Jmol script that loads the backbone (N, CA, C; Angstrom):
load data "model"
ATOM      1  N   MET A   1      -3.003   5.543  23.911  1.00  0.00           N
ATOM      2  CA  MET A   1      -3.505   4.861  22.821  1.00  0.00           C
ATOM      3  C   MET A   1      -3.697   5.844  21.682  1.00  0.00           C
ATOM      4  N   TYR A   2      -3.465   5.500  20.522  1.00  0.00           N
ATOM      5  CA  TYR A   2      -3.432   6.331  19.314  1.00  0.00           C
ATOM      6  C   TYR A   2      -4.442   5.807  18.288  1.00  0.00           C
ATOM      7  N   LEU A   3      -5.033   6.697  17.470  1.00  0.00           N
ATOM      8  CA  LEU A   3      -5.809   6.346  16.230  1.00  0.00           C
ATOM      9  C   LEU A   3      -4.830   6.878  15.011  1.00  0.00           C
ATOM     10  N   TRP A   4      -5.041   6.027  13.893  1.00  0.00           N
ATOM     11  CA  TRP A   4      -4.209   6.597  12.710  1.00  0.00           C
ATOM     12  C   TRP A   4      -5.135   6.673  11.496  1.00  0.00           C
ATOM     13  N   THR A   5      -4.770   7.432  10.633  1.00  0.00           N
ATOM     14  CA  THR A   5      -5.367   7.530   9.302  1.00  0.00           C
ATOM     15  C   THR A   5      -4.236   7.505   8.202  1.00  0.00           C
ATOM     16  N   MET A   6      -4.567   7.098   7.018  1.00  0.00           N
ATOM     17  CA  MET A   6      -3.520   7.173   5.782  1.00  0.00           C
ATOM     18  C   MET A   6      -4.358   7.901   4.740  1.00  0.00           C
ATOM     19  N   ARG A   7      -3.576   8.686   3.951  1.00  0.00           N
ATOM     20  CA  ARG A   7      -4.072   9.238   2.743  1.00  0.00           C
ATOM     21  C   ARG A   7      -2.856   9.226   1.633  1.00  0.00           C
ATOM     22  N   HIS A   8      -3.278   9.219   0.438  1.00  0.00           N
ATOM     23  CA  HIS A   8      -2.320   9.281  -0.449  1.00  0.00           C
ATOM     24  C   HIS A   8      -2.534  10.669  -1.356  1.00  0.00           C
ATOM     25  N   SER A   9      -1.458  11.258  -1.637  1.00  0.00           N
ATOM     26  CA  SER A   9      -1.701  12.641  -2.310  1.00  0.00           C
ATOM     27  C   SER A   9      -0.732  12.740  -3.413  1.00  0.00           C
ATOM     28  N   HIS A  10      -0.916  13.572  -4.394  1.00  0.00           N
ATOM     29  CA  HIS A  10      -0.261  13.800  -5.457  1.00  0.00           C
ATOM     30  C   HIS A  10      -0.643  14.965  -6.196  1.00  0.00           C
ATOM     31  N   ARG A  11       0.128  15.618  -7.139  1.00  0.00           N
ATOM     32  CA  ARG A  11      -0.332  16.562  -8.018  1.00  0.00           C
ATOM     33  C   ARG A  11      -0.234  16.081  -9.419  1.00  0.00           C
ATOM     34  N   GLU A  12      -0.820  16.774 -10.384  1.00  0.00           N
ATOM     35  CA  GLU A  12      -0.797  16.346 -11.752  1.00  0.00           C
ATOM     36  C   GLU A  12       0.096  17.288 -12.326  1.00  0.00           C
ATOM     37  N   ASP A  13       1.024  16.791 -13.361  1.00  0.00           N
ATOM     38  CA  ASP A  13       1.758  17.599 -14.152  1.00  0.00           C
ATOM     39  C   ASP A  13       1.004  18.384 -15.399  1.00  0.00           C
ATOM     40  N   HIS A  14       1.674  18.993 -16.091  1.00  0.00           N
ATOM     41  CA  HIS A  14       1.030  19.586 -17.297  1.00  0.00           C
ATOM     42  C   HIS A  14       0.339  18.635 -18.182  1.00  0.00           C
ATOM     43  N   ASP A  15       0.787  17.469 -18.258  1.00  0.00           N
ATOM     44  CA  ASP A  15       0.110  16.390 -19.136  1.00  0.00           C
ATOM     45  C   ASP A  15      -0.761  15.651 -18.393  1.00  0.00           C
ATOM     46  N   GLY A  16      -1.293  15.935 -17.142  1.00  0.00           N
ATOM     47  CA  GLY A  16      -2.276  15.379 -16.373  1.00  0.00           C
ATOM     48  C   GLY A  16      -1.750  13.976 -15.655  1.00  0.00           C
ATOM     49  N   ARG A  17      -0.435  13.788 -15.731  1.00  0.00           N
ATOM     50  CA  ARG A  17      -0.017  12.595 -15.137  1.00  0.00           C
ATOM     51  C   ARG A  17       0.309  12.860 -13.637  1.00  0.00           C
ATOM     52  N   SER A  18       0.145  11.890 -12.628  1.00  0.00           N
ATOM     53  CA  SER A  18       0.399  12.047 -11.347  1.00  0.00           C
ATOM     54  C   SER A  18       1.771  12.048 -11.121  1.00  0.00           C
ATOM     55  N   VAL A  19       2.234  13.149 -10.330  1.00  0.00           N
ATOM     56  CA  VAL A  19       3.640  13.264  -9.935  1.00  0.00           C
ATOM     57  C   VAL A  19       3.611  13.473  -8.445  1.00  0.00           C
ATOM     58  N   ASP A  20       4.836  13.437  -7.769  1.00  0.00           N
ATOM     59  CA  ASP A  20       5.094  13.695  -6.513  1.00  0.00           C
ATOM     60  C   ASP A  20       4.119  13.076  -5.521  1.00  0.00           C
ATOM     61  N   CYS A  21       4.050  11.640  -5.821  1.00  0.00           N
ATOM     62  CA  CYS A  21       3.197  10.815  -4.924  1.00  0.00           C
ATOM     63  C   CYS A  21       3.692  10.775  -3.477  1.00  0.00           C
ATOM     64  N   ARG A  22       2.864  10.929  -2.502  1.00  0.00           N
ATOM     65  CA  ARG A  22       3.080  10.820  -1.087  1.00  0.00           C
ATOM     66  C   ARG A  22       1.999   9.986  -0.452  1.00  0.00           C
ATOM     67  N   GLN A  23       2.579   9.131   0.662  1.00  0.00           N
ATOM     68  CA  GLN A  23       1.628   8.540   1.548  1.00  0.00           C
ATOM     69  C   GLN A  23       1.888   9.074   2.930  1.00  0.00           C
ATOM     70  N   ILE A  24       0.693   9.588   3.492  1.00  0.00           N
ATOM     71  CA  ILE A  24       0.686  10.462   4.771  1.00  0.00           C
ATOM     72  C   ILE A  24       0.057   9.592   5.808  1.00  0.00           C
ATOM     73  N   LEU A  25       0.764   9.203   6.785  1.00  0.00           N
ATOM     74  CA  LEU A  25       0.346   8.636   7.977  1.00  0.00           C
ATOM     75  C   LEU A  25       0.088   9.544   8.977  1.00  0.00           C
ATOM     76  N   THR A  26      -1.235   9.690   9.485  1.00  0.00           N
ATOM     77  CA  THR A  26      -1.519  10.849  10.583  1.00  0.00           C
ATOM     78  C   THR A  26      -1.804   9.975  11.698  1.00  0.00           C
ATOM     79  N   VAL A  27      -1.063  10.142  13.046  1.00  0.00           N
ATOM     80  CA  VAL A  27      -1.291   9.388  14.193  1.00  0.00           C
ATOM     81  C   VAL A  27      -1.691  10.482  15.319  1.00  0.00           C
ATOM     82  N   SER A  28      -2.895  10.096  15.846  1.00  0.00           N
ATOM     83  CA  SER A  28      -3.367  11.179  16.615  1.00  0.00           C
ATOM     84  C   SER A  28      -3.592  10.343  18.102  1.00  0.00           C
ATOM     85  N   PRO A  29      -3.404  11.056  19.233  1.00  0.00           N
ATOM     86  CA  PRO A  29      -3.760  10.497  20.537  1.00  0.00           C
ATOM     87  C   PRO A  29      -5.330  10.519  20.536  1.00  0.00           C
ATOM     88  N   GLN A  30      -5.886   9.396  21.250  1.00  0.00           N
ATOM     89  CA  GLN A  30      -7.120   9.119  21.410  1.00  0.00           C
ATOM     90  C   GLN A  30      -7.749  10.280  22.329  1.00  0.00           C
ATOM     91  N   ALA A  31      -9.029  10.441  22.432  1.00  0.00           N
ATOM     92  CA  ALA A  31      -9.550  11.591  23.476  1.00  0.00           C
ATOM     93  C   ALA A  31      -9.021  11.338  24.762  1.00  0.00           C
ATOM     94  N   GLY A  32      -8.675  12.538  25.255  1.00  0.00           N
ATOM     95  CA  GLY A  32      -7.897  12.482  26.630  1.00  0.00           C
ATOM     96  C   GLY A  32      -6.438  12.220  26.656  1.00  0.00           C
ATOM     97  N   GLY A  33      -5.951  11.935  25.477  1.00  0.00           N
ATOM     98  CA  GLY A  33      -4.568  11.741  25.354  1.00  0.00           C
ATOM     99  C   GLY A  33      -3.753  12.915  25.113  1.00  0.00           C
ATOM    100  N   ALA A  34      -2.606  12.945  25.660  1.00  0.00           N
ATOM    101  CA  ALA A  34      -1.673  14.180  25.459  1.00  0.00           C
ATOM    102  C   ALA A  34      -1.085  14.343  24.093  1.00  0.00           C
ATOM    103  N   GLY A  35      -0.818  15.448  23.721  1.00  0.00           N
ATOM    104  CA  GLY A  35      -0.056  15.795  22.423  1.00  0.00           C
ATOM    105  C   GLY A  35      -0.910  15.984  21.251  1.00  0.00           C
ATOM    106  N   GLY A  36      -0.436  16.454  20.175  1.00  0.00           N
ATOM    107  CA  GLY A  36      -1.116  16.696  18.917  1.00  0.00           C
ATOM    108  C   GLY A  36      -0.843  15.594  17.975  1.00  0.00           C
ATOM    109  N   PRO A  37      -1.290  15.751  16.703  1.00  0.00           N
ATOM    110  CA  PRO A  37      -1.108  14.610  15.725  1.00  0.00           C
ATOM    111  C   PRO A  37       0.356  14.620  15.139  1.00  0.00           C
ATOM    112  N   LEU A  38       0.804  13.592  14.693  1.00  0.00           N
ATOM    113  CA  LEU A  38       2.060  13.219  14.129  1.00  0.00           C
ATOM    114  C   LEU A  38       1.746  12.937  12.783  1.00  0.00           C
ATOM    115  N   ARG A  39       2.359  13.582  11.790  1.00  0.00           N
ATOM    116  CA  ARG A  39       2.115  13.307  10.358  1.00  0.00           C
ATOM    117  C   ARG A  39       3.410  12.823   9.839  1.00  0.00           C
ATOM    118  N   ILE A  40       3.517  11.404   9.443  1.00  0.00           N
ATOM    119  CA  ILE A  40       4.741  10.820   8.868  1.00  0.00           C
ATOM    120  C   ILE A  40       4.592  10.596   7.326  1.00  0.00           C
ATOM    121  N   VAL A  41       5.360  11.332   6.583  1.00  0.00           N
ATOM    122  CA  VAL A  41       5.313  11.445   5.151  1.00  0.00           C
ATOM    123  C   VAL A  41       6.188  10.733   4.422  1.00  0.00           C
ATOM    124  N   PHE A  42       5.813   9.827   3.540  1.00  0.00           N
ATOM    125  CA  PHE A  42       6.669   8.956   2.779  1.00  0.00           C
ATOM    126  C   PHE A  42       6.428   9.553   1.382  1.00  0.00           C
ATOM    127  N   ALA A  43       7.458  10.189   0.786  1.00  0.00           N
ATOM    128  CA  ALA A  43       7.382  10.788  -0.662  1.00  0.00           C
ATOM    129  C   ALA A  43       8.045   9.922  -1.600  1.00  0.00           C
ATOM    130  N   ALA A  44       7.427   9.637  -2.779  1.00  0.00           N
ATOM    131  CA  ALA A  44       8.112   8.674  -3.716  1.00  0.00           C
ATOM    132  C   ALA A  44       9.431   9.500  -4.076  1.00  0.00           C
ATOM    133  N   GLY A  45      10.343   8.650  -4.479  1.00  0.00           N
ATOM    134  CA  GLY A  45      11.728   9.178  -5.090  1.00  0.00           C
ATOM    135  C   GLY A  45      12.639   7.895  -5.466  1.00  0.00           C
ATOM    136  N   PRO A  46      13.692   8.299  -5.983  1.00  0.00           N
ATOM    137  CA  PRO A  46      14.613   7.118  -6.437  1.00  0.00           C
ATOM    138  C   PRO A  46      14.929   6.271  -5.313  1.00  0.00           C
ATOM    139  N   GLY A  47      14.640   5.001  -5.708  1.00  0.00           N
ATOM    140  CA  GLY A  47      15.038   3.888  -4.619  1.00  0.00           C
ATOM    141  C   GLY A  47      13.989   3.751  -3.681  1.00  0.00           C
ATOM    142  N   ARG A  48      12.791   4.445  -3.807  1.00  0.00           N
ATOM    143  CA  ARG A  48      11.714   4.301  -2.782  1.00  0.00           C
ATOM    144  C   ARG A  48      10.400   3.909  -3.472  1.00  0.00           C
ATOM    145  N   TYR A  49       9.431   3.340  -2.888  1.00  0.00           N
ATOM    146  CA  TYR A  49       8.109   3.280  -3.416  1.00  0.00           C
ATOM    147  C   TYR A  49       7.016   3.509  -2.272  1.00  0.00           C
ATOM    148  N   VAL A  50       5.963   4.118  -2.988  1.00  0.00           N
ATOM    149  CA  VAL A  50       4.725   4.308  -2.136  1.00  0.00           C
ATOM    150  C   VAL A  50       3.588   3.761  -2.901  1.00  0.00           C
ATOM    151  N   PRO A  51       2.523   3.429  -2.444  1.00  0.00           N
ATOM    152  CA  PRO A  51       1.364   2.919  -3.027  1.00  0.00           C
ATOM    153  C   PRO A  51       1.001   3.669  -4.386  1.00  0.00           C
ATOM    154  N   GLY A  52       0.767   3.124  -5.336  1.00  0.00           N
ATOM    155  CA  GLY A  52       0.394   3.617  -6.531  1.00  0.00           C
ATOM    156  C   GLY A  52      -0.264   2.750  -7.627  1.00  0.00           C
ATOM    157  N   GLY A  53      -0.531   1.438  -7.101  1.00  0.00           N
ATOM    158  CA  GLY A  53      -1.059   0.506  -7.903  1.00  0.00           C
ATOM    159  C   GLY A  53      -0.148  -0.562  -7.912  1.00  0.00           C
ATOM    160  N   ALA A  54      -0.595  -1.579  -8.833  1.00  0.00           N
ATOM    161  CA  ALA A  54       0.264  -2.945  -8.763  1.00  0.00           C
ATOM    162  C   ALA A  54       1.624  -2.671  -9.093  1.00  0.00           C
ATOM    163  N   PRO A  55       2.498  -3.432  -8.323  1.00  0.00           N
ATOM    164  CA  PRO A  55       2.406  -4.589  -7.643  1.00  0.00           C
ATOM    165  C   PRO A  55       2.243  -4.374  -6.147  1.00  0.00           C
ATOM    166  N   PHE A  56       2.181  -3.186  -5.671  1.00  0.00           N
ATOM    167  CA  PHE A  56       2.209  -2.740  -4.320  1.00  0.00           C
ATOM    168  C   PHE A  56       0.732  -2.705  -3.508  1.00  0.00           C
ATOM    169  N   GLY A  57       0.590  -3.138  -2.379  1.00  0.00           N
ATOM    170  CA  GLY A  57      -0.490  -3.046  -1.677  1.00  0.00           C
ATOM    171  C   GLY A  57      -0.793  -1.498  -1.234  1.00  0.00           C
ATOM    172  N   SER A  58      -1.882  -1.055  -0.996  1.00  0.00           N
ATOM    173  CA  SER A  58      -2.327   0.404  -0.546  1.00  0.00           C
ATOM    174  C   SER A  58      -1.582   0.900   0.635  1.00  0.00           C
ATOM    175  N   GLY A  59      -1.005  -0.041   1.524  1.00  0.00           N
ATOM    176  CA  GLY A  59      -0.276   0.535   2.739  1.00  0.00           C
ATOM    177  C   GLY A  59       1.231   0.366   2.620  1.00  0.00           C
ATOM    178  N   ASP A  60       1.721  -0.086   1.509  1.00  0.00           N
ATOM    179  CA  ASP A  60       3.220  -0.468   1.445  1.00  0.00           C
ATOM    180  C   ASP A  60       4.037   0.645   1.055  1.00  0.00           C
ATOM    181  N   VAL A  61       5.083   0.966   1.916  1.00  0.00           N
ATOM    182  CA  VAL A  61       6.087   1.665   1.590  1.00  0.00           C
ATOM    183  C   VAL A  61       7.445   1.028   2.021  1.00  0.00           C
ATOM    184  N   GLY A  62       8.402   1.543   1.236  1.00  0.00           N
ATOM    185  CA  GLY A  62       9.756   0.987   1.339  1.00  0.00           C
ATOM    186  C   GLY A  62      10.819   1.489   0.406  1.00  0.00           C
ATOM    187  N   PHE A  63      11.951   0.873   0.644  1.00  0.00           N
ATOM    188  CA  PHE A  63      13.166   1.042  -0.312  1.00  0.00           C
ATOM    189  C   PHE A  63      13.004  -0.172  -1.413  1.00  0.00           C
ATOM    190  N   THR A  64      13.413   0.290  -2.591  1.00  0.00           N
ATOM    191  CA  THR A  64      13.319  -0.791  -3.568  1.00  0.00           C
ATOM    192  C   THR A  64      14.169  -1.926  -3.285  1.00  0.00           C
ATOM    193  N   GLN A  65      15.283  -1.778  -2.438  1.00  0.00           N
ATOM    194  CA  GLN A  65      16.144  -2.780  -2.050  1.00  0.00           C
ATOM    195  C   GLN A  65      16.416  -2.598  -0.686  1.00  0.00           C
ATOM    196  N   GLY A  66      15.529  -2.979   0.158  1.00  0.00           N
ATOM    197  CA  GLY A  66      15.859  -2.979   1.677  1.00  0.00           C
ATOM    198  C   GLY A  66      14.348  -2.882   2.367  1.00  0.00           C
ATOM    199  N   ALA A  67      14.504  -2.225   3.379  1.00  0.00           N
ATOM    200  CA  ALA A  67      13.440  -2.139   4.523  1.00  0.00           C
ATOM    201  C   ALA A  67      11.941  -1.784   3.827  1.00  0.00           C
ATOM    202  N   HIS A  68      10.928  -2.209   4.412  1.00  0.00           N
ATOM    203  CA  HIS A  68       9.587  -1.832   3.861  1.00  0.00           C
ATOM    204  C   HIS A  68       8.734  -2.092   5.218  1.00  0.00           C
ATOM    205  N   LEU A  69       7.407  -1.443   5.029  1.00  0.00           N
ATOM    206  CA  LEU A  69       6.418  -1.688   6.075  1.00  0.00           C
ATOM    207  C   LEU A  69       4.982  -1.490   5.338  1.00  0.00           C
ATOM    208  N   ASN A  70       4.112  -2.184   5.827  1.00  0.00           N
ATOM    209  CA  ASN A  70       2.757  -1.806   5.519  1.00  0.00           C
ATOM    210  C   ASN A  70       1.938  -0.985   6.478  1.00  0.00           C
ATOM    211  N   LEU A  71       1.704   0.185   6.099  1.00  0.00           N
ATOM    212  CA  LEU A  71       0.994   1.056   7.132  1.00  0.00           C
ATOM    213  C   LEU A  71      -0.467   0.743   7.551  1.00  0.00           C
ATOM    214  N   HIS A  72      -0.815  -0.337   7.052  1.00  0.00           N
ATOM    215  CA  HIS A  72      -2.093  -0.958   7.345  1.00  0.00           C
ATOM    216  C   HIS A  72      -2.086  -1.639   8.792  1.00  0.00           C
ATOM    217  N   GLU A  73      -0.775  -2.214   9.043  1.00  0.00           N
ATOM    218  CA  GLU A  73      -0.600  -2.968  10.235  1.00  0.00           C
ATOM    219  C   GLU A  73      -0.337  -2.364  11.469  1.00  0.00           C
ATOM    220  N   PRO A  74      -0.995  -2.488  12.597  1.00  0.00           N
ATOM    221  CA  PRO A  74      -0.823  -1.893  13.727  1.00  0.00           C
ATOM    222  C   PRO A  74       0.573  -1.828  14.374  1.00  0.00           C
ATOM    223  N   GLY A  75       1.173  -3.027  14.081  1.00  0.00           N
ATOM    224  CA  GLY A  75       2.492  -3.223  14.678  1.00  0.00           C
ATOM    225  C   GLY A  75       3.491  -2.324  13.828  1.00  0.00           C
ATOM    226  N   ALA A  76       3.204  -2.046  12.539  1.00  0.00           N
ATOM    227  CA  ALA A  76       4.119  -1.149  11.819  1.00  0.00           C
ATOM    228  C   ALA A  76       3.940   0.308  12.253  1.00  0.00           C
ATOM    229  N   VAL A  77       2.763   0.746  12.548  1.00  0.00           N
ATOM    230  CA  VAL A  77       2.506   1.956  13.046  1.00  0.00           C
ATOM    231  C   VAL A  77       3.010   2.305  14.524  1.00  0.00           C
ATOM    232  N   ARG A  78       2.945   1.280  15.349  1.00  0.00           N
ATOM    233  CA  ARG A  78       3.510   1.148  16.598  1.00  0.00           C
ATOM    234  C   ARG A  78       5.014   1.379  16.467  1.00  0.00           C
ATOM    235  N   ALA A  79       5.694   0.647  15.555  1.00  0.00           N
ATOM    236  CA  ALA A  79       7.193   0.647  15.503  1.00  0.00           C
ATOM    237  C   ALA A  79       7.641   2.168  15.037  1.00  0.00           C
ATOM    238  N   LEU A  80       6.966   2.926  14.104  1.00  0.00           N
ATOM    239  CA  LEU A  80       7.129   4.201  13.810  1.00  0.00           C
ATOM    240  C   LEU A  80       7.051   5.108  14.832  1.00  0.00           C
ATOM    241  N   LEU A  81       6.027   4.854  15.860  1.00  0.00           N
ATOM    242  CA  LEU A  81       5.916   5.738  17.056  1.00  0.00           C
ATOM    243  C   LEU A  81       7.100   5.388  17.916  1.00  0.00           C
ATOM    244  N   ASP A  82       7.546   4.315  17.990  1.00  0.00           N
ATOM    245  CA  ASP A  82       8.670   3.853  18.837  1.00  0.00           C
ATOM    246  C   ASP A  82       9.939   4.482  18.634  1.00  0.00           C
ATOM    247  N   VAL A  83      10.141   4.597  17.240  1.00  0.00           N
ATOM    248  CA  VAL A  83      11.465   5.176  16.841  1.00  0.00           C
ATOM    249  C   VAL A  83      11.307   6.608  16.332  1.00  0.00           C
ATOM    250  N   ALA A  84      10.186   7.287  16.280  1.00  0.00           N
ATOM    251  CA  ALA A  84      10.115   8.796  15.959  1.00  0.00           C
ATOM    252  C   ALA A  84      10.712   9.595  17.139  1.00  0.00           C
ATOM    253  N   PRO A  85      10.659   9.518  18.399  1.00  0.00           N
ATOM    254  CA  PRO A  85      11.317  10.368  19.394  1.00  0.00           C
ATOM    255  C   PRO A  85      12.685  10.453  19.149  1.00  0.00           C
ATOM    256  N   ALA A  86      13.406   9.218  18.709  1.00  0.00           N
ATOM    257  CA  ALA A  86      14.911   9.306  18.303  1.00  0.00           C
ATOM    258  C   ALA A  86      15.249  10.539  17.283  1.00  0.00           C
ATOM    259  N   ARG A  87      14.164  10.665  16.509  1.00  0.00           N
ATOM    260  CA  ARG A  87      14.410  11.769  15.236  1.00  0.00           C
ATOM    261  C   ARG A  87      13.626  13.017  15.690  1.00  0.00           C
ATOM    262  N   GLY A  88      13.455  13.273  17.061  1.00  0.00           N
ATOM    263  CA  GLY A  88      12.914  14.656  17.537  1.00  0.00           C
ATOM    264  C   GLY A  88      11.514  14.889  17.709  1.00  0.00           C
ATOM    265  N   TRP A  89      10.707  13.789  17.583  1.00  0.00           N
ATOM    266  CA  TRP A  89       9.243  13.918  17.799  1.00  0.00           C
ATOM    267  C   TRP A  89       9.123  13.796  19.378  1.00  0.00           C
ATOM    268  N   ARG A  90       8.388  14.708  19.756  1.00  0.00           N
ATOM    269  CA  ARG A  90       8.091  14.888  21.309  1.00  0.00           C
ATOM    270  C   ARG A  90       6.631  14.552  21.493  1.00  0.00           C
ATOM    271  N   PRO A  91       6.100  13.428  21.892  1.00  0.00           N
ATOM    272  CA  PRO A  91       4.812  13.146  21.937  1.00  0.00           C
ATOM    273  C   PRO A  91       3.954  14.067  22.807  1.00  0.00           C
ATOM    274  N   GLU A  92       4.403  14.779  23.792  1.00  0.00           N
ATOM    275  CA  GLU A  92       3.650  15.696  24.565  1.00  0.00           C
ATOM    276  C   GLU A  92       3.314  16.966  23.897  1.00  0.00           C
ATOM    277  N   GLU A  93       4.028  17.318  22.753  1.00  0.00           N
ATOM    278  CA  GLU A  93       3.759  18.445  21.948  1.00  0.00           C
ATOM    279  C   GLU A  93       2.286  18.526  21.664  1.00  0.00           C
ATOM    280  N   ARG A  94       1.854  19.788  21.755  1.00  0.00           N
ATOM    281  CA  ARG A  94       0.417  20.008  21.452  1.00  0.00           C
ATOM    282  C   ARG A  94       0.149  20.384  20.027  1.00  0.00           C
ATOM    283  N   ARG A  95       1.064  20.731  19.301  1.00  0.00           N
ATOM    284  CA  ARG A  95       0.873  21.185  17.909  1.00  0.00           C
ATOM    285  C   ARG A  95       1.040  20.067  17.145  1.00  0.00           C
ATOM    286  N   PRO A  96       0.575  20.186  15.843  1.00  0.00           N
ATOM    287  CA  PRO A  96       0.862  19.176  14.783  1.00  0.00           C
ATOM    288  C   PRO A  96       2.374  19.031  14.371  1.00  0.00           C
ATOM    289  N   VAL A  97       2.985  17.974  14.161  1.00  0.00           N
ATOM    290  CA  VAL A  97       4.304  17.706  13.769  1.00  0.00           C
ATOM    291  C   VAL A  97       4.290  16.908  12.580  1.00  0.00           C
ATOM    292  N   GLU A  98       5.052  17.348  11.636  1.00  0.00           N
ATOM    293  CA  GLU A  98       5.212  16.590  10.322  1.00  0.00           C
ATOM    294  C   GLU A  98       6.760  16.115  10.279  1.00  0.00           C
ATOM    295  N   MET A  99       6.927  14.836   9.970  1.00  0.00           N
ATOM    296  CA  MET A  99       8.225  14.222   9.941  1.00  0.00           C
ATOM    297  C   MET A  99       8.449  13.377   8.554  1.00  0.00           C
ATOM    298  N   ASP A 100       9.429  13.437   8.014  1.00  0.00           N
ATOM    299  CA  ASP A 100       9.798  12.633   6.778  1.00  0.00           C
ATOM    300  C   ASP A 100       9.981  11.222   7.195  1.00  0.00           C
ATOM    301  N   GLY A 101       9.325  10.432   6.804  1.00  0.00           N
ATOM    302  CA  GLY A 101       9.091   9.021   7.112  1.00  0.00           C
ATOM    303  C   GLY A 101      10.335   8.120   6.889  1.00  0.00           C
ATOM    304  N   TRP A 102      11.143   8.461   5.719  1.00  0.00           N
ATOM    305  CA  TRP A 102      12.186   7.582   5.278  1.00  0.00           C
ATOM    306  C   TRP A 102      13.344   7.657   6.268  1.00  0.00           C
ATOM    307  N   PRO A 103      13.723   8.459   6.980  1.00  0.00           N
ATOM    308  CA  PRO A 103      14.701   8.276   8.088  1.00  0.00           C
ATOM    309  C   PRO A 103      14.284   7.344   9.298  1.00  0.00           C
ATOM    310  N   LEU A 104      13.071   7.259   9.423  1.00  0.00           N
ATOM    311  CA  LEU A 104      12.374   6.236  10.417  1.00  0.00           C
ATOM    312  C   LEU A 104      12.230   4.974  10.038  1.00  0.00           C
ATOM    313  N   LEU A 105      12.227   4.659   8.599  1.00  0.00           N
ATOM    314  CA  LEU A 105      11.826   3.315   8.066  1.00  0.00           C
ATOM    315  C   LEU A 105      12.597   2.137   8.473  1.00  0.00           C
ATOM    316  N   GLU A 106      13.969   2.345   8.316  1.00  0.00           N
ATOM    317  CA  GLU A 106      14.944   1.128   8.636  1.00  0.00           C
ATOM    318  C   GLU A 106      14.728   0.760  10.115  1.00  0.00           C
ATOM    319  N   ALA A 107      14.820   1.748  10.944  1.00  0.00           N
ATOM    320  CA  ALA A 107      14.740   1.499  12.414  1.00  0.00           C
ATOM    321  C   ALA A 107      13.400   0.883  12.746  1.00  0.00           C
ATOM    322  N   ALA A 108      12.425   1.461  12.253  1.00  0.00           N
ATOM    323  CA  ALA A 108      10.956   0.730  12.572  1.00  0.00           C
ATOM    324  C   ALA A 108      10.796  -0.461  11.835  1.00  0.00           C
ATOM    325  N   ALA A 109      11.328  -0.830  10.667  1.00  0.00           N
ATOM    326  CA  ALA A 109      11.235  -2.123  10.255  1.00  0.00           C
ATOM    327  C   ALA A 109      11.977  -3.280  11.066  1.00  0.00           C
ATOM    328  N   ALA A 110      13.044  -2.668  11.606  1.00  0.00           N
ATOM    329  CA  ALA A 110      14.000  -3.578  12.571  1.00  0.00           C
ATOM    330  C   ALA A 110      13.214  -3.822  13.711  1.00  0.00           C
ATOM    331  N   VAL A 111      12.641  -2.851  14.279  1.00  0.00           N
ATOM    332  CA  VAL A 111      11.649  -3.047  15.622  1.00  0.00           C
ATOM    333  C   VAL A 111      10.576  -3.864  15.243  1.00  0.00           C
ATOM    334  N   ARG A 112       9.950  -3.778  14.182  1.00  0.00           N
ATOM    335  CA  ARG A 112       8.799  -4.606  13.639  1.00  0.00           C
ATOM    336  C   ARG A 112       9.269  -6.015  13.475  1.00  0.00           C
ATOM    337  N   ALA A 113      10.372  -6.300  12.798  1.00  0.00           N
ATOM    338  CA  ALA A 113      10.896  -7.584  12.726  1.00  0.00           C
ATOM    339  C   ALA A 113      11.166  -8.290  14.107  1.00  0.00           C
ATOM    340  N   GLY A 114      11.695  -7.549  15.046  1.00  0.00           N
ATOM    341  CA  GLY A 114      11.893  -7.962  16.445  1.00  0.00           C
ATOM    342  C   GLY A 114      10.579  -8.369  17.065  1.00  0.00           C
ATOM    343  N   ASP A 115       9.346  -7.725  16.658  1.00  0.00           N
ATOM    344  CA  ASP A 115       8.113  -7.995  17.344  1.00  0.00           C
ATOM    345  C   ASP A 115       7.424  -9.113  16.555  1.00  0.00           C
ATOM    346  N   ALA A 116       7.804  -9.649  15.629  1.00  0.00           N
ATOM    347  CA  ALA A 116       7.028 -10.707  14.880  1.00  0.00           C
ATOM    348  C   ALA A 116       6.666 -11.756  15.759  1.00  0.00           C
ATOM    349  N   GLY A 117       5.170 -11.903  15.737  1.00  0.00           N
ATOM    350  CA  GLY A 117       4.732 -13.040  16.572  1.00  0.00           C
ATOM    351  C   GLY A 117       4.180 -12.565  17.791  1.00  0.00           C
ATOM    352  N   LYS A 118       4.554 -11.497  18.154  1.00  0.00           N
ATOM    353  CA  LYS A 118       3.957 -10.733  19.500  1.00  0.00           C
ATOM    354  C   LYS A 118       2.608 -10.242  19.255  1.00  0.00           C
ATOM    355  N   PRO A 119       1.725 -10.316  20.218  1.00  0.00           N
ATOM    356  CA  PRO A 119       0.498  -9.673  20.249  1.00  0.00           C
ATOM    357  C   PRO A 119       0.542  -8.323  20.063  1.00  0.00           C
ATOM    358  N   VAL A 120      -0.474  -7.561  19.322  1.00  0.00           N
ATOM    359  CA  VAL A 120      -0.443  -6.124  18.952  1.00  0.00           C
ATOM    360  C   VAL A 120      -1.362  -5.602  20.121  1.00  0.00           C
ATOM    361  N   GLY A 121      -1.014  -4.455  20.738  1.00  0.00           N
ATOM    362  CA  GLY A 121      -1.730  -3.783  21.762  1.00  0.00           C
ATOM    363  C   GLY A 121      -1.119  -2.518  22.126  1.00  0.00           C
ATOM    364  N   PRO A 122      -1.725  -1.839  23.197  1.00  0.00           N
ATOM    365  CA  PRO A 122      -1.316  -0.555  23.641  1.00  0.00           C
ATOM    366  C   PRO A 122       0.164  -0.607  24.150  1.00  0.00           C
TER     367      PRO A 122
END
end "model"
wireframe off; spacefill off
backbone 0.3
color backbone group
């Protein structure tokens, strides 16, 4: 079983505007679980969106024309965990691991769509 947190980060440019927005999902095994935390980073860029105000919700990440997830939903986090090993994450590693979330997004959204209507659980 895992616990997760999200945070939004950015830096300010010389004019005080927010730039380099990133949504960071950190997934950690619960006490007694094996492995270290996994940080999945979604950085804003062309054709991509991360939370930053209307019209997007605080957990929304996605491609402007394609797959998207809401990182507040347990099923979305579970789907990311399901596809991360195919991209090199090893859950048993004790050290913290950081991954780019964009290569995971389409596969996780497909897994999530296949799980629509199923109960959320471990």
